[in-house]
N, C-alpha and C positions, 0 to 999 in steps of 0.2 A: 574556415573552421570546418566546414562540411567536408572540403576535400583532405583535410588533415585527419578527421574521423575515419574516412574511407580508407585512407593509406594505412591505418593502425589494424584493420580488420583482419583477424586470423593470425596476428603476429604476437610475439612474446610481450611487446610494449603494449599492445593492444589487451591482452590478458590481464597485464598489471593495472592498467587504467579501468578495466572492466570491475577489477576486484575493489578498488577505491571507490569507483561510482556506486557499486552494490552497498558497500558498507556506509557510504554518506547517505544513500536511499535508506537504509535501516534506521539510522538516527533520525531523520527528517520525518519518516512516516510515524515514528513513534510520537514526534512532536505534533505531527498532523493529526493522528488519533486524540491525542490529548486536547487539542484545540477543539475537536468536534465534540468530545465528550464533557468538556470542562463544565463551569458553572451555568452556561447556557442550554437551553434546549438543544439537542443534537440536529433537529430539523432546521432549526434556525441558523445554527452555526454552520452547517452544510450550505445552506442556502446563501448566506453571507459570503462563505468563501467561494461559491461558484459564481456568484454575482461579480465579485472582483476578478475572478479568473477570465470570465468572458470580457470583461472591460479592458483588462492589462494584455490579454491575448490578442485582441482585436486588431491593434495597428500593426503588430508583428505578423500575424497571418495575413492581413489585407495588402501590407506595403512593404514588408522586408524579406519574407522568403518566397520562393517559387510557389505559384499555386499548385495544387494537387491536378494530376492528369487521370483521365479515365477511370481505371481500376481503383486508384486511390480513393475516389469518392464513395465507392462501395465498401472499401474497408473502414472509412471513418464512420459510415453509417452503422456498420455492424458494432464497431466500438462505442457509438452512442447508446445502442440498445443493451450492450454487456454491461458498460459501466454504469448506467441507470438502475439496472437490477442489483449491481453490486452496492451502490449508495443506499438504495431503499433497504436492503438487508441490514447494512452496517447502521443505519439510523435507527431501525426496529431493534436491534441487538442492544445497541447503546442505551436506548430508552427504557430497557428492560433489566439490564445487569450492569454490575460493577465493572469499571474499565479495565482492571487487572485480571478478572476472570474472562470476560468477553474477548478482550484483544489477544490473549495468547491461543485462544481456540481458533479464531480467525486467521491468525498468521499461521498457527502450527499446521493447520489441515491443508493450507495453500501449497507450501513446497512440495509435498509429497505428490499432489495430483500435477502439479507443474512439472516435476521431473518425468512423471509418465508421459504427459502431453508432449514435452520435449523429445522423449524417445519416440513416440508415434508419428510426430510430425516432422521434426528434424533430424531423427536418427541418432540422437545424442545418447551415449550409454555412460553410466558410472562403473568405476572400478570397485572392487570389493572393499577397499579402504574407505572410499567415499559413501558406500551404502552403511558402513560401520558408523562414519560420521553422522550420516543422516539419522541412524537410529538414535545416537546420542542426542542430536539437537531435538528431535521429535519427543525422546523421553523427558528432556527438560522442559519443552514447552508445554505438553500435556500434563507432566507432573506439576508445573506451575498453576495450570488451570485447576486441577484437582484440589490441590492445595488452597488455592484461593477460595474455590467453590465450598471447602469444608469450613474455613474460618471467616468468610466474609459474613457481616451482620446486616448489610443493607440490602433492601429489595430482594430478599430470599424468596418471597412468593412469586416472584416472576422470573427466577433465576433459570429453572429449567427450559421454558420457552426461549429465554435469552441464549442459552446455550446450542439449542437446535438451529436458532437462526444464525448463531456464529459459524457453526458448522456449515451450513448452506453458503454462508458468505465467503467461508475459506474456499469452498469448490468455485464460487465466482472469482476470488482471487487468482486461483490457477487458471481459469479460463481467460481471464483478461490478460494475465502476464504472457500466457502463450499467444494468444491472439494479437496483442500489441506487439510482441517480437517478431511475429509474421508481417505485421503491417508496417513497421519501422524498417524491415530488411526489404521489403517490396517497394519502397519509397525511394527513388534515386538520391533525393537530398533529405537525410534523416530529421533535419530541423523542420522541413516542410510537414512531414507527419507529426511532430511535436507540437508545433505551433497550432496547426488546425485541430489537432486532437483536443488541446486544451480549450480552443475556442468553441467547437460545435458540441463537445460534451458537458458544456457549463450552462446550458439554458433550462434544464429541467427542475433542478432543486430550488432555484430563486422562485419559481412559480409556486412550488409546494410550501415553501417557507412563507411567502407572501399570503398564501390562503390560510396558512396556520396563524399567522401573526393577526390576521383580520379577525379570527374566531376566538383570539385569546381574551379572557376577562382581564387578566393581569399581564401586561406586556413588559419586557424588560427594557431598559433604556437602550435607544437605538445606537448611540455613541461607541459604548464598549463593545456592541455586537459587530458593528462595521468595522472597528479596529481590528478585532479578532479575525473577521474575514479577510481583512487586507493581508495581515501576518500569514494566515492560513493559505492564502493564494500563492504567496512566494515561496512557501514552505511546499506546497503542492508542486510547483513548478520544479523546485530543486529534486524533490523525492521521487515523483513518477518519471520525470525527465531523466534523472540519473540512471534509474533501473533499466529504461527503454534503451537509453544509448549503451549500458553494459550487455543488454541482449543482443545488440547488433555487433558489438565488438567481440563477444566471446559466447561461450556456452549459456543457454537459457537456463538450464536446470541449477548450475552453479551460482548463476546470479540470483535466481529465486531462493536458493537456501541462504545465501549470504545476507540477503535483504531480510530473512526471517529472525536475524539477530537484533531485529527492531523490539522484539519481546523483551529483551534485557534492558534496552533503553525505556522501554515502556514501563516496566516495572520500577525502575529508578525514578522516572517521571511521576508515577503513581505515589511513590513513597515521599519524594522530595517536595513535589508541588501539590499533587492532590490530597496529601497526608493521609495516604492508605499505607498501613503497617507493613513492614518488611523485617522478617527475622532470618536466623542462620539458615533454616531450612530452605527459604526462598533464595537466599543468596546462593546455596550449593545448587540449587536447581538452574539459576542464572549461569552459573559458572559452567554447568553441564551443556547448556545451550551454546555458549562460546566455544567450549571445547569441540562440540560437535562440528561447528562451523569451521574452525581451524583444520580439523581432520578433513573435512570435505574439501578445502582449499589444497591441503599439502598432498592428499590422495589423489588429486588429478595430475 
C-alpha cells in the first residue's frame, strides 16, 4: 500500500485520488464534528474518541508499520502540541455555541490560512479562477455562519465568545493542515506517520475528560458515551487520514479547500440529526460553498 501511494505522488491518478480523499474527509469530518457536539458534553465526547483512538492505533503503530526514525519523532512532538491546542479550542467553542454557527467559522477560516501557508512553505500557487472559487466558498461558509448567528435561538449569551474561539480554532486548522502535510511528506512511509500520529496525539483529552467526569454532579451513562467514542475514533481515522494522504499525493491548498465542503455536510447533519432548522437561504449558501469547491478543482 505504501509503495502504491508513493508511486501515485505527482501524477494525474494521484490528483484524482487526492480529490476523492479530500471529499471523503469533508463528509467524515462533518460527522466527526457532530459526534463531538451531539447530546454529550463535548469534552467527554472528545475524551472518549481519543481514548479509543489510542487503543485502536497502538497495535498498528507498535507492530504493523515501521517505527519513526530520527526527525520524525520531532515532527510527531510538534503535532501533539498543535493538535492539543486545536482540540481545546474546538471543545471550548462547541461548549459555547450552536454547531451550525461554530462549525462554519472554524472550517471557513481554515482553508484561506492553509492556502497562504501552502504558498509560503511548499511554493504552491492558485490560478485566478481558483481564487474566484475560494471567494465563492468563503462567501458561502461565512454567509452561513452569519445567517445562523442571526437566527439561532439557543445559547445566544455565549455566542460571541464562541465565534472568537471558532476563528482562533480555524487558524489552528490551517496550522495543523500545513504542518501535517509537511510531516507526512517528510516520512518515508506515509502510514508510519499516520499510525503514530493517531497514537501519540490521543493521550491528552482522555485525561481532561476523566477529570471533568470526576467533578460532574450528574454524569451521563457510560455505555452510550463509549459507543460514541468508538464510532468517532473510526471516523477520525478516515477523516484525518484521508486528508493527510491527499496532501501527500497532491497540492495542500486544494485538499484544504475541498475538505471544507464539510460545512455543507455539517449543515445537513445539523438539520437532519440535530434538528436545527434549514431554510431556502441556507440551502442557497450551501450551494455556493459547493460551487466554490468545484471552481477551485476545475480551475487547477
